[in-house]
C-alpha positions in Angstrom: 98.1 122.3 120.1 99.2 125.9 120.6 95.6 127.0 121.0 95.0 124.6 123.8 98.2 125.7 125.6 97.2 129.4 125.2 93.7 128.7 126.4 95.0 126.8 129.4 97.5 129.6 130.1 94.9 132.4 129.9 92.5 130.6 132.2 95.2 129.8 134.6 96.3 133.4 134.7 92.8 134.6 135.3 92.4 132.2 138.2 95.9 132.2 139.7 98.0 135.0 138.2 101.5 134.3 136.9 101.7 131.0 138.7 98.3 130.0 137.3 99.6 130.9 133.8 102.4 128.4 134.1 100.1 125.7 135.6 97.3 126.3 133.1 99.7 126.3 130.1 101.4 123.1 131.3 98.0 121.4 131.8 96.9 122.4 128.3 100.0 120.9 126.9 99.6 117.7 128.8 95.9 117.4 127.7 96.9 117.9 124.0 99.6 115.2 124.3 97.1 112.7 125.9 94.5 113.4 123.2 97.1 113.0 120.4 98.3 109.7 121.8 94.7 108.5 122.2 93.8 109.4 118.6 97.0 107.8 117.2 96.3 104.7 119.2 92.8 104.4 117.8 94.0 105.1 114.3 96.6 102.4 114.6 94.0 99.9 115.8 91.7 100.8 112.8 94.5 100.4 110.3 95.5 97.0 111.8 91.9 95.8 111.5 91.8 97.0 107.9 94.8 94.8 107.1 93.4 91.8 109.0 90.0 91.9 107.3 91.7 92.5 103.9 93.6 89.2 104.0 90.8 87.3 105.7 88.3 88.2 103.0 91.0 87.6 100.4 91.4 84.0 101.6 87.6 83.6 101.4 87.5 85.1 97.9 90.3 82.9 96.5 88.5 79.8 97.9 85.2 80.7 96.3 85.8 78.5 93.2 86.6 75.5 95.5 90.4 75.8 95.6 93.1 78.4 96.0 95.4 78.3 92.9 99.1 78.6 93.1 98.8 81.8 91.1 96.4 83.2 93.8 98.8 82.2 96.5 101.7 83.9 94.6 99.5 87.0 94.3 98.9 87.2 98.0 102.7 86.9 98.6 103.4 89.5 96.0 100.9 91.8 97.7 102.8 91.3 101.0 106.0 92.4 99.2 104.3 95.4 97.7 102.9 96.4 101.1 106.3 95.9 102.6 105.0 93.9 105.5 107.4 93.0 108.3 107.9 89.4 109.2 105.5 89.7 112.1 102.9 91.3 109.8 103.5 88.6 107.2 102.8 85.9 109.8 99.6 87.6 110.8 98.6 88.1 107.1 99.2 84.4 106.4 97.1 83.4 109.5 94.2 85.8 108.4 94.3 84.5 104.8 94.1 80.9 106.1 91.3 81.9 108.5 89.4 83.2 105.5 89.8 79.9 103.6 88.4 77.8 106.5 85.0 76.3 106.1 83.6 78.0 109.3 84.7 81.5 108.2 82.0 84.0 109.0 82.2 86.4 106.0 79.3 88.5 107.2 80.9 89.1 110.6 84.2 90.1 108.9 82.4 92.5 106.5 80.7 94.1 109.5 84.1 94.9 110.9 85.4 96.4 107.8 82.1 98.3 107.3 82.6 100.0 110.6 86.0 101.3 109.3 84.9 102.4 105.8 81.6 103.7 107.0 80.3 106.1 104.3 83.8 106.5 102.7 83.5 105.1 99.2 87.2 105.7 98.5 88.2 103.3 101.3 85.8 100.7 100.1 87.2 101.0 96.6 90.7 100.3 97.8 89.6 97.3 99.8 87.7 95.9 96.8 90.5 96.7 94.4 92.8 94.5 96.4 90.2 91.6 96.4 89.8 91.9 92.6 93.5 91.8 92.0 93.7 88.6 94.1 91.0 86.6 92.4 92.2 87.6 88.8 95.8 86.7 89.5 95.5 83.4 87.7 94.3 85.1 84.6 90.7 83.9 85.0 87.6 85.2 86.7 85.5 82.2 87.8 81.8 82.8 88.1 81.8 81.7 91.8 84.5 84.3 92.4 82.5 87.0 90.7 79.5 86.1 92.7 81.5 86.2 95.9 82.9 89.6 95.0 79.4 91.0 94.4 78.4 89.5 97.7 81.2 91.4 99.4 80.3 94.5 97.5 76.7 94.4 98.8 77.8 93.4 102.2 79.9 96.6 102.5 76.8 98.7 101.7 78.0 99.9 98.3 75.7 102.2 96.4 74.3 101.3 93.0 76.9 103.7 91.4 79.7 101.9 93.2 78.4 98.6 92.1 78.4 99.8 88.5 82.0 100.9 89.0 82.9 97.4 90.4 81.1 95.7 87.5 83.2 97.9 85.1 86.3 96.7 86.8 85.1 93.1 86.5 84.5 93.5 82.8 88.0 94.8 82.4 89.4 91.9 84.3 87.4 89.3 82.4 88.4 90.8 79.0 92.0 91.3 80.0 92.5 88.2 82.0 93.5 90.3 85.0 96.1 92.2 82.9 96.1 96.0 82.4 93.8 97.1 79.6 92.6 100.3 77.9 89.5 101.5 79.6 86.5 101.6 77.3 84.6 104.9 77.0 81.6 103.4 78.7 83.6 102.0 81.6 85.4 105.4 81.9 82.1 107.0 82.7 81.4 104.2 85.2 84.7 104.7 86.9 83.9 108.4 87.4 80.3 107.6 88.4 78.8 110.0 85.8 76.4 109.7 82.9 77.5 110.0 79.4 75.0 112.8 79.1 76.8 114.9 81.8 78.3 118.2 80.8 82.0 118.8 80.6 81.8 121.0 83.7 80.0 118.2 85.6 82.5 115.6 84.6 85.4 117.8 85.6 83.8 118.6 88.9 83.3 114.9 89.6 86.8 114.1 88.6 88.3 116.7 91.0 86.0 115.5 93.8 87.1 111.9 93.3 90.8 112.8 93.2 90.4 114.7 96.4 88.5 111.9 98.2 91.0 109.3 97.1 94.1 111.2 98.0 96.3 108.8 100.0 96.9 111.2 102.9 93.1 111.7 103.4 92.5 107.9 103.3 95.3 107.3 105.8 93.7 109.7 108.2 90.4 107.7 107.9 92.0 104.2 108.5 93.9 103.2 105.4 97.1 101.4 106.5 100.3 103.2 105.5 101.3 100.0 103.7 98.4 100.4 101.3 99.4 103.9 100.1 100.6 102.5 96.7 97.2 100.8 96.2 95.5 104.1 96.8 97.8 105.8 94.2 96.7 103.1 91.7 93.1 104.2 92.3 93.8 107.8 91.6 95.7 106.8 88.5 92.6 104.8 87.4 90.4 107.9 87.9 92.9 110.1 86.0 93.0 107.6 83.1 89.2 107.5 82.9 88.9 111.3 82.9 91.5 111.5 80.1 89.7 108.9 78.1 86.5 110.8 78.3 88.2 114.2 77.6 90.0 112.9 74.5 86.8 111.3 73.2 84.8 114.5 73.6 87.6 116.6 72.0 87.6 114.2 69.0 83.8 114.5 68.6 84.0 118.2 68.8 86.7 118.4 66.1 
C-alpha cells in the first residue's frame, strides 16, 4: 500500500510539482483501497462457494447408501456447531445439504465449482474431503456405496494418485475404527505424508515440513478456505504431525 502511494506521489511530483505530489499520492491511496476491496470481495465469494459445495456434496455422500441416517444428520448439525455458523448460514447449509440429497443433484457440476476453487492446491482438497469422510462415517459404518461415492468425488476433483492413496489410508482407518480416532499404522503414516517407506530420513523430514507449510490455516484461508473451517485445517496439520512422529519413532526403534 505504501509503495503504491509513494509511486503515485513521485509521478505526480514529476508531472505537477508539489500539487501533483498530493494528487498523485491520493490517487495511489485510492487505487490501493479499490484493489483491496475487490480482492476481499472475490475471496469472500470463493469462501462462500466452498461452504455451499461442501454441504451440497455432503448431502449427496450421505444419501449414497440409499438413506441419510439420523447419525449422519446429527454429524452435519454438529459440523455447523463446530464451524460456528450463523443462523443465516445454517439455513443456507441446510438448503445446500438437502439440494445434494435430491435425485436431480448434478454432482459433476458441483465438483466443477469446487475444482475451480481448489485448483492445484492439494491442501484445500484434503480439507474438503476430510469433512466428507467425517460425515459418512458418523454412524460408525462405511457403506460400500459411500466409499464408492467418495472415490468418485476424489477423482472428480482431479486428485493425484498419491492423494488417492492418502484418502484410501483414511478410509482404511475409518473402516477399522468405525469412524473413531485410531492409531495410525506405519504403512498409513507413509501414505499420509505421501512418501515411500524407502525414503531417507532427510526426504521424509523435508516432505513433512512442506506439508505443514502448505496446510497452514492462514495460507489456506488466503486461497479460499472459509474462516469457519480453520479448525478442520488444524486437524489436518495434526494428522500430518502424528504421521511424522509415528515414522520417526519407528525408525528410531529400528536403529536402536
